[in-house]
C-alpha positions in Angstrom: 132.4 83.2 64.4 134.1 85.6 66.9 132.1 88.6 65.6 128.9 86.6 66.2 130.0 85.6 69.6 130.9 89.2 70.5 127.5 90.4 69.2 125.6 87.8 71.3 127.6 88.8 74.3 126.7 92.5 73.9 123.1 91.5 73.4 123.2 89.5 76.6 124.8 92.4 78.5 122.0 94.7 77.2 119.3 92.3 78.4 120.9 92.2 81.8 121.0 96.0 81.9 117.4 96.3 80.9 116.2 93.8 83.4 118.0 95.8 86.2 116.3 99.0 84.9 112.9 97.4 85.0 113.4 96.0 88.5 114.5 99.4 89.8 111.4 101.1 88.3 108.9 98.5 89.5 106.3 99.4 92.0 107.7 96.8 94.4 111.1 98.4 94.4 109.5 101.8 95.1 107.7 100.3 98.1 110.9 98.7 99.3 112.5 102.1 99.4 109.9 103.2 102.0 107.1 104.6 100.0 103.4 103.6 100.4 100.3 103.4 98.2 97.3 104.9 100.0 93.8 104.2 98.8 90.4 105.3 100.1 87.5 102.9 100.8 86.5 102.9 97.1 90.1 101.9 96.0 90.9 105.4 94.6 94.5 106.6 95.1 94.9 109.3 97.8 97.4 111.8 96.6 96.6 114.8 98.7 95.0 115.5 102.1 92.0 117.0 100.4 91.2 113.7 98.8 89.9 112.4 102.2 88.0 113.6 105.2 88.3 113.0 108.9 87.1 109.5 109.8 87.6 108.1 106.3 89.0 104.6 106.2 92.2 104.0 104.2 94.1 101.1 102.9 97.9 101.6 103.1 100.1 99.2 101.0 103.7 98.9 102.1 106.6 96.6 101.0 105.9 94.2 103.8 102.1 94.1 103.6 99.0 96.3 104.2 97.7 98.4 107.0 94.1 99.6 107.7 94.1 103.2 108.8 91.6 106.0 109.5 92.0 109.7 108.8 92.2 111.9 111.9 92.1 115.7 111.9 95.6 117.2 112.3 95.9 119.6 115.2 96.4 123.1 114.0 97.1 122.1 110.4 95.1 122.5 107.1 95.6 118.8 106.2 94.8 115.6 107.9 96.8 113.0 109.8 96.5 109.2 109.5 96.1 106.8 112.4 97.2 103.4 111.4 95.7 100.3 112.8 95.9 96.5 112.3 
């Protein structure tokens, strides 16, 4: 009986550990750490400045909600900057 109880306890501890790992790796946890998911008007992920052009609308998903943004040319840079709006 005590061996079974100990085994069940270890199994429960492992479940708790795995739940914490899943929570830490979830997209929501990543956003909560300050990252964002940026998509173009078609819903494709934007992963590099070359994925968009000046004037393109963007959807920016953050931990606390979403922003609408538009790409603006960066002054003196090869990439683009983003102007966020409501």
